[in-house]
C-alpha positions in Angstrom: 0.0 0.0 -0.3 1.4 3.4 1.2 4.9 4.3 2.7 4.9 7.8 4.8 8.2 9.2 5.7 8.7 11.1 9.0 11.9 13.3 9.4 13.2 16.2 11.3 15.3 18.7 9.4 17.7 19.3 12.4 18.7 17.9 15.7 16.1 15.3 17.1 12.8 16.7 18.0 11.2 13.6 18.9 10.9 12.3 15.4 10.9 8.5 17.0 8.0 9.2 19.5 5.7 10.9 16.8 6.2 8.1 14.3 4.9 5.5 16.9 2.8 7.8 18.3 1.5 8.2 14.6 1.2 4.4 13.8 -0.7 3.7 16.9 -3.4 5.8 16.0 -2.9 4.8 12.4 -5.8 2.9 10.8 -5.4 -0.9 9.7 -2.4 -2.5 11.0 0.8 -0.8 9.6 4.3 -1.8 10.2 6.9 0.9 11.5 10.0 1.0 9.9 13.1 2.4 12.4 15.1 3.8 9.6 17.2 6.7 11.1 20.5 6.9 9.3 22.0 7.8 12.5 21.3 4.6 14.0 17.6 3.6 15.1 16.1 3.9 18.4 13.4 1.0 18.2 15.1 -1.9 19.4 16.7 0.5 22.5 13.4 1.2 23.9 11.4 -1.4 23.4 10.5 -5.2 24.3 8.0 -7.3 22.5 5.4 -9.2 23.5 6.9 -11.7 26.1 9.0 -8.8 27.7 12.0 -9.7 25.9 14.2 -7.3 24.2 14.2 -6.8 20.4 16.6 -9.1 18.2 18.8 -6.1 16.8 19.8 -8.8 14.1 16.0 -9.1 12.4 15.1 -6.5 11.1 16.7 -3.8 8.4 19.8 -6.1 8.3 18.4 -9.6 8.0 15.9 -7.7 5.3 18.9 -5.8 3.4 21.2 -9.2 3.6 18.1 -11.1 1.5 17.9 -8.5 -0.8 21.7 -7.9 -1.2 21.4 -11.9 -1.8 19.1 -11.4 -4.9 16.4 -13.8 -3.4 13.0 -13.6 -5.2 10.8 -13.2 -2.7 11.7 -11.1 -0.1 8.9 -10.3 2.5 8.9 -7.3 4.9 6.5 -9.6 7.3 9.4 -12.3 7.4 11.6 -9.3 9.0 9.3 -7.7 11.6 8.7 -7.8 15.2 5.5 -7.1 17.4 5.9 -5.3 20.0 3.9 -5.5 23.8 1.0 -2.8 22.6 0.3 -5.2 19.4 2.8 -2.7 16.7 4.7 -4.3 14.3 7.9 -2.9 13.4 11.2 -3.0 11.5 14.1 -3.3 13.6 16.7 -0.3 12.6 20.4 -0.7 12.4 22.9 0.4 15.3 25.4 2.7 13.6 25.3 4.8 10.6 27.7 2.2 9.3 25.9 -0.3 8.5 22.9 1.9 7.4 25.6 3.2 4.5 26.5 -0.8 4.0 23.3 -1.3 2.2 24.5 0.7 -0.5 22.6 0.1 -4.1 19.7 -2.1 -1.7 18.2 0.8 -0.9 16.3 1.3 -4.2 15.2 -2.1 -3.9 13.8 -1.7 0.2 12.4 1.4 -0.7 9.9 0.1 -3.5 9.4 -3.0 -1.3 7.7 -0.4 1.4 5.7 1.1 -0.9 3.9 -2.0 -1.9 3.5 -4.1 1.3 -0.2 -6.1 0.3 -2.4 -4.3 2.6 -0.5 -2.7 4.8 1.0 0.9 5.1 4.4 1.3 6.1 5.5 4.5 8.2 9.4 4.7 8.0 11.0 6.8 10.9 14.0 8.1 9.0 14.8 10.8 11.8 17.4 13.7 10.7 17.7 13.4 6.7 20.8 14.9 5.4 21.5 15.5 1.8 23.7 12.3 0.2 22.1 10.0 2.8 21.9 6.5 2.2 18.4 6.3 3.1 17.5 9.4 0.4 15.2 6.7 -2.2 13.1 6.0 0.7 12.1 9.9 0.5 11.9 9.6 -2.9 9.6 7.1 -2.8 7.2 8.1 -0.5 3.2 8.8 -0.8 4.0 11.6 1.8 6.3 12.9 3.8 6.2 14.7 7.5 8.6 17.3 9.0 8.8 17.2 12.0 9.6 20.7 13.6 9.6 23.2 16.7 8.0 27.0 15.8 11.4 28.8 17.0 13.4 30.7 15.1 16.4 28.2 14.9 14.0 25.4 14.3 12.0 27.1 11.0 14.8 28.7 9.8 16.3 24.8 9.7 13.1 24.0 8.4 13.2 26.2 5.4 16.9 25.3 4.6 15.9 21.6 4.4 12.7 22.1 2.3 14.6 23.9 -0.3 18.0 22.0 0.0 15.5 18.6 -0.7 13.5 20.4 -3.2 15.2 18.3 -6.3 14.9 15.1 -4.8 11.0 15.6 -3.4 10.8 16.6 -7.3 8.7 19.9 -5.6 7.0 22.0 -8.5 6.4 18.9 -10.6 3.4 17.2 -11.4 5.1 13.9 -9.5 6.4 15.7 -6.7 6.3 14.4 -2.9 3.6 16.1 -1.0 5.3 17.5 2.3 3.6 18.2 5.7 5.1 19.5 8.6 3.8 19.2 12.0 4.7 21.0 14.8 5.8 20.6 18.3 3.9 23.0 20.6 1.5 23.6 23.1 -1.8 21.8 21.9 -3.7 25.2 22.6 -1.2 27.5 20.2 -3.5 27.0 17.0 -2.0 30.3 15.5 1.1 29.0 15.4 0.0 26.7 12.2 -1.4 29.9 10.6 2.2 31.9 11.2 4.5 29.1 10.2 2.3 28.3 6.8 2.7 32.0 6.2 6.2 32.2 6.6 6.7 28.8 4.3 4.5 30.3 1.5 6.6 33.6 1.8 9.5 31.9 1.1 7.6 30.0 -1.9 8.1 26.4 -0.4 5.6 24.2 -1.2 4.9 22.3 2.2 1.5 22.4 4.1 1.6 22.9 8.1 -0.5 19.9 9.3 -1.0 20.7 12.5 0.3 20.8 16.1 1.8 17.6 17.7 0.9 18.3 21.1 4.0 19.0 23.6 2.9 16.6 26.2 6.0 15.2 28.8 4.6 13.2 30.6 2.7 11.3 27.6 6.0 11.3 25.7 8.1 9.8 28.3 5.3 7.1 28.4 5.3 6.1 24.6 9.2 6.1 25.0 9.3 4.0 28.0 6.8 1.2 25.9 3.6 2.4 28.1 1.3 3.7 25.4 -1.6 2.7 26.8 -0.7 5.3 29.9 -1.0 7.5 27.1 -4.2 6.7 24.9 -6.2 9.8 26.1 -3.2 12.2 25.9 -3.3 15.3 23.8 -0.4 14.1 22.7 -2.2 10.6 21.1 -5.0 12.8 20.0 -3.1 15.0 17.8 -1.2 12.4 16.8 -4.5 11.1 15.3 -5.6 14.5 13.7 -2.0 14.7 11.8 -2.9 10.5 10.6 -6.1 11.9 8.8 -4.4 14.7 7.7 -1.1 13.5 6.1 -3.3 10.6 4.4 -5.4 12.9 3.0 -2.8 15.0 1.4 -1.6 11.6 -0.1 -4.5 10.8 -1.4 -5.0 14.0 -3.4 -1.6 14.0 -4.5 -1.8 10.7 -5.8 -5.6 12.1 -7.4 -4.0 14.4 -8.8 -0.8 11.9 -10.4 -3.9 9.8 -12.0 -5.3 13.2 -13.8 -2.2 13.3 -15.2 -2.0 10.0 -16.3 1.3 8.8 -14.3 -0.3 7.0 -11.1 
């Protein structure tokens, strides 16, 4: 089905926590893929349904190895693990060198993530930089969600990131990857959405501010600790559900536009 990428323009504004929250609110049974090029956190934070640490060798490493061997029937489902809360995850690597080591396999992996029968894949790509090995994942995405803080520094890095990736995202063309922005802020700061959208519009950057991801310290800590059930009624989870709907909507709108051009 679809491939949805979450990333940050600078630092670590909570992309993994956001990805877990969105995956928990996603309709159907999504797969969360930990593709952070700096090394993933999923295997370090979470446990499986038996309370056992996740197997770091079963995930992106084993999937990449199968792709490099040229296996003709590689299935993503054979390499995922289930968290205690029921979410299926593709465990990431532990170091940047392992990401780079997958080399040309990333093109195949990106297409594989986008074509899982009946399942959407939510890819946590952490902080993406130009030239990163994981760029093919971004190029094949149905939609991108950038996580940012509405500070002077955060918005400056956001603008430069979008400019730097405009060619990769094919912005301004009929087959561009739609870009959404989620702002980490108080749930009451509804005005910040319009303000940041105006800033992006003035800079002629093709990105849509989809809303606020509520800054909820307790709920975020519960999600990071694998106790997502405690956060179910939190503002963070409610805001993640809203963002999920809006992200899927811009992907659908983009797909319909592509169909009208006859390129879907």
